[in-house]
N, C-alpha and C positions, 0 to 999 in steps of 0.2 A: 111244656113239651112232653109228649108221651114217652115213657121209658121204653127204649128199643127192646129190652129184654122181655117185654110183654107182647111184642109183636110177633106173630107167627106167619103162616102162609098168607101172602098177599093175593095170589091167584095161582092157577095151576101152572102158569109160566114163570112165576117169580116168587121168591120167599124173602123175608127180611131176616138176616142173620145178626144177632146181637154180638158186637165186638167192641173193642176199646181202641180209640184213636189216641195214640201217645205222641205228644210233640216234645222233642228233645232240643232245647235251645243250645246253640254253640257259644262257647266263650268268644270274646271279640277276636282273638287270634286263632280260633279253632280251625279255620281252613289251612293254616300253616302248621299247627301243632298236631294235626291228626295223622300226618304222613307215617310216622313209625308204627302206628296202631291200626292203620287202615286195612291191611290184609286180614288181621285177626277179626276186626269188626265185620268185614264183608263175609268172611268164612262163617262166622257165628250166625249172621243174618240169613245166609243161604241155608244153613243147617236147620234153622228154625222154620223157614218157609217150607222146606222139604218135609219136616215133621208135622206141619199143619198148625204150629203155634202162632207164627206170624203169617198174615195174609199178604201184606205188601210192606216194603221198606223203601224209603227214598229220602232225598234231601232237596231242599229248595236250591235253585241254581246259585243264589247269592250266599250259600253256606250259612244262613242265619239259623236254620233249624232243620231237623230231620223229622219225618212222620213215619210212625210204625203202627200198622193195624194189627192188633193183638187179639187172639182168642183167649179169653180169661173170664172167670166168674165175677170178679170184682175189680174196681179201679186199683186197689192195693196190690192185687195179684198181677195185674198188667204192669204196674210200676215196678214191682219186684223183678219181673222177667226182663224188662228193658234196663232196669237199674244195675244189673250185673254186667252190662256191656263195657268193654275195654275203654270206650270213649268217655263214659261217665267216671270210671275209676281213675282216669288219667287227666281229668279236667278239660277235655275237648268239649264235652257237653257240661253245662253248668246247672241246668234245670230240666225237670220232667213234669209234664202235666198230662192227665188222662181224662178223656171225655167219652161217655157212652155214645155209640154210633150204630145206626141201623144200616147195615150193608145189604144192598140188593144182590141176591144170588139167583141163578137160574133155578126154576122149579123142577120138580121131578115128575 
């Protein structure tokens, strides 16, 4: 697979932005144990979206994992950004994985 970080303008109508897709796996009881931490988690996610660090944040409907699209230079940087989330610090999430992702963005 071609490294998305090497992909530039795809056309004048679209570009490929190199980002990281981080999957955060919930603990088996994560859907129940997240309640006391949810407000802080959502506030932090919204702040990072407004700052342009996160592109998108959401969770699977079955609460098996969350997906966070992160603007970062490396997988380690993306994992560090997501890794300071209140969910990971409190055992709601039990594992993080990052993969390079080529995001289609409107061209200029």
